[in-house]
N, C-alpha and C positions, 0 to 999 in steps of 0.2 A: 709055519714060521719058527724061527729059533732066536735065542737070545744073542744079541750082537756082542762080539768079543773084540777086545783091542788087538790090533795087529802086533806082531812081535816087536817092531821098532817103536811102538807107542806105549808099551806097558810102563816103562820107567817114568815117562812124562806124566802118564795118567795117575800113577800112584802118588807122585810128588804133588800133583795138583789136587787130587780128590781127598787126600788124607787130612788136609787142612780146611775143614768145613766150618770152623767156628765163625770166621768172618768171610764167608763165601759171597762173592759178588752176585747181584741179582741178574746180571746180563753179561754173557761172554760172547766174544766174537772169535770163532775158531777159524783160522785162515792159513793158507799155504798153497803150494803148487798144486795144480789140478792133477788128480790121479794118484795121490799119495795116501788116501784113505781118511780124509777129514770127516766125511759123513759117517763112516763106520766108527770113528773115534767118538763123534758126538752121540751116536745112538748107543754105544757102549757106556758112555758117560751118563746118559739119561738113565739107563738101567742101573748103573752103580748108585746114582743119587736116590733112586726109588727103592733100592734093595734094603730089606729090613735087617740083614745080617752081613754087612759088607766085610770083606777080608782085605786088609791093607788098602782100604778105600775102594776096592773093586767089587762088583756084583758077585754074590755067592753062587747064583745060578740054581738055587734049591728052594729058596723061601717062596711064600705065596706071591709076593710082589714080582719076583723074577719070572714066575710062571705066567703071571698076567701080562707082563711086558713081552715075553716070548710069544704069547698068543695074540698079541696086538690089541688087548682089551683092558689095559690098565687105566682106571678112571682118572688118574693124575698125570697122564701123558698125552700130549697133543702134538701132532705133526702138522706144520703149516708149510705147504709147498704148492706150486702151481698145479692146476688141473692136469696139464700135460705130463708133469713129473709123476703125479699120483697114478695116472693111467699106465705109465711106463713101469711103475712099481707093482702093478697088478691090483690097484685099488678097484673096488666094485664100482663100475661106471653108473650103476643105477641105484646103489645104496648109499649109506652115510659114510663119508670119509672120516678119518681120525681127527680132522680139524673141525668136525661138526658140520661140515658143508657137504652137500651132495656133489659128487665128483662131476656130474654133468649138468645138474640143475633141473633136468627133466623138461618136458614141454618144448617151448620154442628154443630154449638155450641148448637143448640136446642137438639141435641142427647146426650150431656154430662149432668152429674148431675149438678144441680145448685151449684154455688160456695159458699163456706162457709166463704170465705175471702172477705174483701174489696180490690178490685183490683186497681192497679196503674192507669189503664185507667179511672176508676171512678173519681179519683182525678184530672187527667189531663183534663177530660171533663168539669170541673168547670171553666177552664180558660176563656172561652168565656163569661160565666156568670159574672165573676169578672170584665170583661172589658166593661160591659154595665152599664148604669146608673140605680140606683134603681128606682122603679116604681113611687114613689111620693117623692123622696128625703129623704126617711127614712132609716131604717136599712135593711140589707141583712143578712139572717140567714141560716147557714149550720148546720144541725142536723146530727151528725155522731154517729152511734151505731151498735153493741157494739164496742167500740174502740179497744178492744183486738183482734178483727177480722182483724185489719190492719196487713198485712204481712210486712216483712222488707222493701220491695221495695215501697209499698204504704205508709208506715209510713215515709220513707225518703222523698217521694214526698210531703206529707202533711207538713213535717217539713220545706221544702223550702218555702212553701206558708206562713207558720206562721212566718218565719223569716222576711218576707217583706209582712205583711198582707194587703190585699186589703182594700181600704177605705170603711167606713160605713158597714163593714162586721163583724159579730160575729159568731164564731164557738162554738157549744155546743157539746162536746164529752161526751158520756155516757159509763161508765165502771163499772163492778163488781170488777175487779182486776187491779188497777192502776200499781201494781208492774210488770205486764206483758207487759207494754208499754215501748218503748224506753226511757231511761232517758233524752235524748236530746229533745224528744217530750214533756215529762212531764215538762221540764224546760221552755217551751214556753206557758204553760197553767197556768191559775189561778185555784186553786182547790176549789171546792165547795162540801164538804162532806155532805151527807144526813144521818141523824140519823135514826135508827130503831124506829118506833113509840112506844109510851108507850102502854103496853098491854091493858089498858082500852080503848084507842082510837082505837086500832086495833080490839078489840072484838066488840066494838060498830059498827064499819064500816062493819065487817063481818056479824053481825046480820042484818044490813040494806040491805045487799046483799042477805038475805034469807038463810044464812048458818046455819044449825042446829048443835048444840054442837060446837060452834066456838072455845072454849078453846082447845079442842083436836086437831082440824085442825091447829090452830095457833101454838101449841106446835110442831106438826109434821113438820111444816115449819120453825121452829127455830125462831119464832117471826115475820116472814115476812108476812104481811097480803095478798098481792097479790098472793104470792106463795101458801098461805093457801087456797085462793079462787080457784085457779087452781086445787089444790089437791081435794078439796071438790066437784068440778064439774067433775072430771075425775076418782076418786077412790071411792070404796064402803065404806071404813072405814079409819080413820086416821092412825090406825096401820094395815098394810097389814096382811091378814089372814096367809100368808106363814110365816111371821115373828113370829106370835103367835105360829104357829106349830113348829118353830125352838126353841123358848124360853121356851115353856112349858116342853119338855123333859129335856133340859139342867138344868132347875131349880130342877128337880128331880134326877139329876145325871145320866140320861139315854141318850144314843145317839139318836138323831132324825133320821127319815127316809130320809137320804141324797138323795137317788135316786128319791123319790117322789118329794122332794123339788126342785131338779135340773130340773125335768120335768116341774115344774111350772115356774121357773126362765128362762128357755130356751125361753119361749114365750114372755119375756119382753126385752126391751133394757137393755143391761148390765149396762149402766150408772145408770138406775133407781134403780135396786136392790143393786148395790154397794153403792149408796148413802144411801139407807135404812140401809144397814149393817154398814156403817160408823157412822150413827146416833145411831144405836144400841150399838156400841162399846163406843161411848161417854157416853151414859147412863150407860153402864156397869162399866166404870171407875169411873163415879160419884157415883154409888152405892157402889163401893169398898171403896170410901172415905167417905161414910156415908151421901152423899148428895142426894137430890131428882132428878129424871130423868128430862132431859130437853125436850126430843122429844116424848117419848112414856110413859106417865104417867100410862096407863093401864097395862104396864108390870112391874110396880115398884116392886111388890113382887117377881116376877120371876127373875128380875135383881138382887135383893138383895140376893136371895138364890144362884144364879149362881156366883156372885161376892165373896160371902163368901167362896166358894169352890175353885174358880179358883186362879191361880198364877197371881198376878198383872203384873209382868214383861212380862209374856207370852201374856197376854191380850193386853198390850201396844204394843208389837212387832207385833201382828196380826193387830192391828189398823194401824200401819205404813205400813204394807204389803198391806192392803186394799187401802191405799192412793196411793201406787205405781200402783196397778191394775187399779185404777180409771183413771190414765193417759193413759192407753192403751185400755180402755173399748170401744172406738169407732172404733178400728181396726177390720178387718175381722177375726173372731175367730170361733172355734167350740163352739157354745153357750152352749150346754149341758155340754161339757167337762170343759169349763171355770167355769160354775156355780158349777159343782161337786167339782172341785179343791178348789174353794173359800169356799164352805160350809165345806169341810173337814178340811181346815185350821182353820175356825171359831170354829168348834166343838173341835178340838184338843186343841185350846188355852183356851177353857172354862172348860176343864176337870181338875180334881184335880191332 
């Protein structure tokens, strides 16, 4: 492990925030667009709060506390996240997780799928931690993410903690969508919104990470650089080949081969291809208004031709329909049938 560092576009915000610790709030909600580095910001903030020799508010990277944080064994730092997230991060599935919970639970619980929720017992397990003195009389930091993974029971348990916060303890909650949290929980947190970085800064960072054609990847990720990096590392092109195969016939006023496309989409997680179709429809509606595409610049001409032929109201209704399908995309469905129905709806909405 290594000590989390603030990303280049986060440093000024972090310094301005962390240098003023005299009246530091006990709970912060760090939120913003997915893929801009909110978790990295929060992890670097936790290291900075625990650092014994901070420099302009930021972690020095050399003191004993920074060494412990980098090694993942600082006694005054806890990570509270769903089991599924912990396993994705490489937490030991059979040992003790940083939140004091066994990642799998062992025994019968090991046979079930890892939870995607932050459970109430994870919040309750923190009580003994709160009741012990901090290691060197400094801060105690609880890093909780993603905050929208709190269910109603665990959210209410956390609310009770925040109503009477433990001494010397700071909660850092990370969320993409604050509106999905309980209003009462929001009322107990100070908000720290993180802005999407300027394109120049994002492109420069992507280039430093070895990404080729960073502009296309950044566009496909909606301006979120970490999301763009993940796409570049996992996909062959910024615009999926299947989407090009969908857009090209539509631009010519011809129906695409829905069956062949459905065969391709069946092999992907439904969330992945629905997200791509949603971005496609945003670009299509922008083209209808005479604006440049936001996500798929390579399809600009095809979008313009399709938008000129399609009825704007039908396109907008299909976009709303896709949003509703996104909400159920994680449920067990017949993948091919689901993809076929979605593609059919898309094609019908784009026809004259």
